[in-house]
C-alpha positions in Angstrom: -17.6 -23.6 8.0 -16.3 -20.8 10.1 -12.8 -21.2 11.7 -11.4 -18.7 14.0 -7.8 -18.4 15.3 -6.2 -15.8 17.6 -2.5 -15.3 17.7 -0.8 -13.0 20.2 2.9 -13.9 19.7 4.8 -16.3 17.5 5.8 -19.6 19.1 7.2 -22.9 18.2 6.6 -26.3 19.7 8.8 -26.7 22.8 10.4 -23.3 22.1 12.6 -24.6 19.3 13.2 -22.4 16.3 11.3 -23.2 13.1 13.3 -24.5 10.1 12.8 -22.0 7.3 12.5 -23.7 3.8 13.9 -21.6 1.0 11.2 -20.8 -1.7 11.7 -22.5 -4.9 11.6 -19.3 -7.0 12.9 -15.7 -7.1 10.4 -12.9 -7.7 10.4 -11.4 -11.2 8.7 -8.0 -11.8 7.2 -6.5 -14.9 5.3 -3.3 -15.5 1.5 -3.5 -16.4 -0.3 -0.9 -18.2 -4.0 -1.2 -19.1 -5.5 1.1 -21.6 -8.4 3.4 -20.7 -11.8 1.9 -20.9 -14.2 4.3 -22.7 -17.2 2.1 -22.4 -16.7 1.9 -18.6 -15.6 5.5 -18.4 -12.5 4.5 -16.5 -8.9 5.8 -17.0 -5.9 3.9 -17.9 -4.5 1.6 -15.1 -0.9 1.4 -14.2 0.7 -1.3 -12.1 3.0 -4.4 -11.8 3.1 -8.2 -12.2 5.2 -10.2 -9.8 6.0 -13.7 -11.1 8.1 -16.8 -10.3 11.4 -17.1 -12.1 14.2 -19.7 -11.9 16.7 -17.6 -13.9 16.7 -14.3 -12.1 18.7 -11.5 -13.4 20.0 -8.5 -11.5 18.1 -7.6 -8.3 16.7 -4.2 -7.8 14.9 -2.5 -4.9 11.4 -1.2 -5.7 9.2 1.1 -3.7 12.1 2.5 -1.6 12.1 6.1 -0.5 12.9 8.2 2.6 10.1 6.5 4.5 9.8 2.9 3.3 12.4 0.2 2.8 10.9 -1.2 -0.4 11.3 -4.8 -1.6 13.8 -6.8 -3.8 12.7 -8.2 -7.2 14.3 -9.2 -10.5 12.9 -7.3 -13.6 13.4 -8.6 -17.1 13.9 -12.2 -15.8 12.1 -15.0 -17.7 8.8 -16.5 -16.2 9.3 -20.0 -14.9 7.4 -22.9 -16.4 3.9 -22.9 -15.0 1.0 -22.9 -15.0 0.7 -20.8 -11.7 -2.3 -19.5 -9.9 -3.1 -15.8 -10.2 -3.6 -13.3 -7.3 -4.9 -9.7 -7.8 -4.2 -7.2 -5.1 -6.1 -4.1 -4.2 -4.6 -1.2 -2.0 -6.3 0.9 0.5 -7.4 4.5 0.4 -4.6 6.8 -0.8 -2.4 3.7 -1.1 -0.5 2.4 -4.1 0.6 -0.6 -6.0 3.7 -1.1 -4.0 1.9 -1.2 -0.5 1.7 -4.9 -0.4 4.8 -5.5 -2.5 6.3 -7.5 0.3 3.4 -9.9 0.0 3.5 -10.0 -3.7 7.2 -10.9 -3.9 6.7 -13.6 -1.3 3.8 -15.2 -3.1 5.7 -15.0 -6.5 8.7 -16.7 -4.8 6.3 -19.6 -3.7 4.8 -20.2 -7.1 2.0 -17.6 -7.8 1.6 -14.8 -10.3 0.5 -11.5 -8.6 -0.9 -8.4 -10.3 -1.7 -5.0 -8.8 -2.6 -1.5 -10.0 -3.2 1.9 -8.7 -6.9 2.5 -8.3 -7.8 5.9 -9.8 -9.1 8.5 -7.3 -8.0 6.5 -4.3 -4.3 6.2 -5.0 -1.3 8.0 -3.4 -0.8 10.2 -6.6 -4.3 10.1 -7.9 -6.9 11.6 -5.6 -9.2 13.2 -8.1 -12.6 13.5 -6.3 -14.6 12.6 -9.3 -12.7 9.2 -9.5 -12.7 8.6 -5.8 -16.6 8.6 -5.7 -16.7 5.8 -8.3 -16.1 3.2 -5.8 -18.1 0.7 -8.0 -15.1 0.9 -10.4 -12.7 -0.5 -8.0 -13.7 -4.1 -8.2 -14.1 -3.6 -12.0 -10.5 -2.5 -12.0 -9.5 -5.8 -10.7 -11.5 -7.6 -13.4 -9.8 -5.4 -16.0 -6.5 -6.7 -14.4 -7.5 -10.2 -14.7 -8.5 -9.8 -18.3 -5.3 -8.0 -19.2 -2.9 -10.4 -17.4 -4.7 -13.5 -19.1 -4.3 -11.8 -22.4 -0.7 -10.7 -22.0 1.5 -13.1 -24.1 4.3 -13.0 -21.5 2.0 -14.5 -18.8 -1.0 -16.1 -20.5 0.6 -19.4 -21.0 1.9 -19.4 -17.4 -1.4 -18.8 -15.6 -3.9 -21.3 -14.6 -7.1 -19.5 -15.2 -9.1 -21.9 -13.0 -7.1 -20.8 -9.9 -7.6 -17.0 -9.2 -7.8 -15.1 -6.0 -8.1 -11.6 -4.8 -6.6 -9.9 -1.6 -7.1 -6.4 -0.4 -6.1 -4.0 2.4 -8.6 -1.7 4.1 -10.7 -0.2 1.3 -9.1 -2.9 -0.7 -10.7 -5.4 1.5 -14.1 -3.9 0.6 -13.1 -4.0 -3.0 -12.3 -7.7 -3.1 -15.5 -8.6 -1.3 -17.4 -6.7 -3.8 -15.5 -8.6 -6.5 -16.6 -11.8 -4.9 -20.3 -10.8 -5.1 -21.1 -9.0 -1.8 -24.0 -6.7 -2.3 -24.8 -3.4 -0.5 -27.3 -2.3 2.0 -27.0 1.6 2.0 -29.8 2.1 4.5 -28.1 -0.2 7.0 -24.8 1.8 6.7 -26.7 5.1 7.1 -28.2 4.0 10.2 -24.8 2.8 11.4 -23.3 6.2 10.7 -26.0 8.0 12.5 -24.9 6.1 15.6 -21.2 6.4 14.8 -20.5 9.5 12.8 -17.0 9.7 14.0 -15.9 6.5 12.5 -13.5 6.7 9.4 -15.8 4.9 7.0 -18.6 7.3 7.8 -16.5 10.4 7.4 -15.0 9.0 4.0 -18.5 8.5 2.6 -19.8 11.8 3.9 -16.9 13.5 2.1 -17.7 11.8 -1.2 -21.4 12.7 -0.8 -20.6 16.4 0.2 -19.0 16.9 -3.2 -22.1 16.2 -5.2 -21.7 12.4 -5.6 -24.7 11.3 -3.5 -25.8 8.8 -6.2 -22.6 6.6 -5.9 -24.3 3.9 -3.8 -27.2 3.6 -6.1 -24.7 3.2 -9.0 -22.9 0.5 -7.2 -26.1 -1.3 -6.4 -26.9 -1.4 -10.1 -23.4 -2.2 -11.5 -22.2 -5.8 -11.9 -19.0 -6.2 -9.7 -19.1 -10.0 -9.1 -16.3 -11.7 -11.1 -17.0 -15.5 -11.2 -13.4 -16.2 -12.1 -12.4 -15.5 -8.4 -12.1 -18.6 -6.3 -11.0 -17.1 -3.0 -10.7 -13.7 -1.2 -8.4 -12.5 1.5 -9.2 -9.4 3.5 -6.7 -7.4 5.5 -8.3 -5.3 8.3 -11.0 -4.1 5.9 -13.3 -1.1 6.2 -17.1 -0.6 5.3 -18.3 -4.0 6.4 -21.5 -2.3 7.6 -22.2 -1.2 4.0 -22.6 -4.8 3.0 -25.9 -6.5 2.8 -25.9 -9.3 5.6 -28.0 -11.6 3.4 -25.5 -11.1 0.5 -22.6 -12.0 2.8 -24.4 -15.1 4.0 -24.8 -16.2 0.4 -21.1 -16.1 -0.4 -19.9 -19.7 -0.5 -16.4 -19.1 -1.6 -13.5 -19.3 1.0 -12.5 -16.0 2.6 -9.5 -15.5 4.9 -10.2 -12.4 7.1 -7.2 -11.0 9.1 -8.0 -8.4 11.7 -5.4 -6.1 13.3 -5.8 -6.2 17.1 -3.2 -3.6 18.2 -5.2 -0.4 17.6 -8.6 0.8 16.8 -8.0 2.6 13.4 -10.7 0.2 12.1 -12.9 -1.1 14.9 -12.8 -4.9 14.8 -16.3 -5.6 16.2 -17.8 -3.6 13.3 -15.4 -4.6 10.6 -13.3 -7.8 10.4 -14.9 -9.7 13.3 -18.4 -8.8 11.9 -17.4 -9.8 8.4 -16.1 -13.2 9.4 -19.2 -13.8 11.6 -21.5 -13.0 8.6 -19.7 -15.3 6.0 -20.5 -19.0 5.8 -17.0 -20.1 4.8 -14.6 -17.7 6.5 -11.3 -18.3 8.3 -10.7 -15.5 10.9 -7.2 -14.7 12.2 -6.5 -11.9 14.6 -3.1 -10.8 15.6 -2.9 -8.8 18.8 0.3 -7.0 18.0 -0.7 -6.2 14.4 -1.7 -2.6 13.5 -3.7 -1.4 10.6 -0.8 0.0 8.8 1.5 -3.0 9.4 0.0 -4.3 6.1 2.1 -1.6 4.4 5.7 -1.9 3.6 8.4 -1.9 6.3 9.4 1.6 7.3 13.0 2.8 7.5 14.3 3.3 11.1 13.8 7.0 10.7 10.6 6.7 8.6 8.3 7.9 11.3 10.3 11.1 11.9 10.5 11.8 8.2 6.7 11.5 7.9 6.3 13.8 11.0 8.3 16.5 9.2 7.0 16.1 5.7 3.4 15.0 6.3 2.3 16.3 9.7 -0.4 14.1 11.1 0.7 11.0 9.0 3.5 9.7 11.2 1.2 7.0 12.6 1.7 5.1 9.3 5.1 4.0 10.6 4.2 3.9 14.2 5.3 0.7 16.0 3.8 -0.9 19.0 4.9 -3.6 21.4 5.5 -7.0 19.9 6.9 -8.1 16.7 8.5 -5.9 14.0 6.6 -5.2 10.9 9.0 -7.4 8.9 8.3 -10.4 11.3 4.5 -9.7 11.0 4.8 -9.7 7.3 6.4 -13.2 7.4 3.5 -14.5 9.5 0.8 -13.0 7.2 2.4 -14.2 4.1 2.7 -17.7 5.5 -1.0 -17.6 6.5 -2.1 -16.5 3.1 -0.1 -19.2 1.4 -1.6 -21.8 3.6 -5.1 -20.5 3.2 -4.8 -20.4 -0.6 -3.2 -23.9 -0.9 -5.8 -25.5 1.6 -8.9 -23.6 0.5 -8.5 -22.6 -3.1 -5.4 -23.5 -5.2 -4.2 -26.9 -3.9 -0.5 -27.6 -3.7 1.7 -24.7 -4.7 5.2 -24.8 -6.2 6.9 -25.4 -2.8 4.5 -28.1 -1.6 
């Protein structure tokens, strides 16, 4: 079943303010390090696990810098009694483990364990060309995360291994669809890029191939990326939809929430999120008219755009705001939609239901 919702602004019945219900937990935070995998020829993975806690210790702000506000979490706090569902997150191109820290903290506060890592080669501080070309390793990174967290004594007894979901932004959206079993059609994408060479996904793949990595698509076609433990997927304004095989997408029967950013055209919706939702048999599509592609990142400081303009010329758009709701307000809407989707379509009642 395909459900579509379009939301331009927040509103409440009769204009009355909604009554916010406090989440039942605080968000704990622990470091996650996964050893290098020699068999898979993949480096070590570094990341974090967010988890529910009812006995929070001191609160610290993580991911804060001159540009981003960061988020609050409680490290070294005990894990609450579970079991809880597990959500794995995948960041976008040149992103990092804290990009969706705002979402991870919210999900943990509402009764989920969330894990994320930096993807080698496509992370903020790791842009090695040889790793960037190994896109087939990104979904395998997430499987390694699932393995590691399920085996970690601190969390193993607190996770319900029958309730696992994956969510990703931009290239991370592509990653979680591959994790769900979406196959590729390189010839289809090549034809698309012949018609639209200026589009970001085409330029990205052309850069990979220009550095002697022309075989990456064939490698991804032959590698197993499907993880049957994943029950549901959430895509945030993904890219590379046109690389997927339409028949493969039509065969994915697990529930998928697709959220498209309607405010600007960094990722063209007709070719990406709208096209993905239309191709999936069990998709819920949500498009927010005042949401931008980079609003899925953390909230920026008031002078964050100016700092970027000075330190990283050409990158200030990451903090650019449009008309409509603040990034923080959009985060609250998105987090609520993700929780509702997971509770209704994958996990059943959560800790605050």
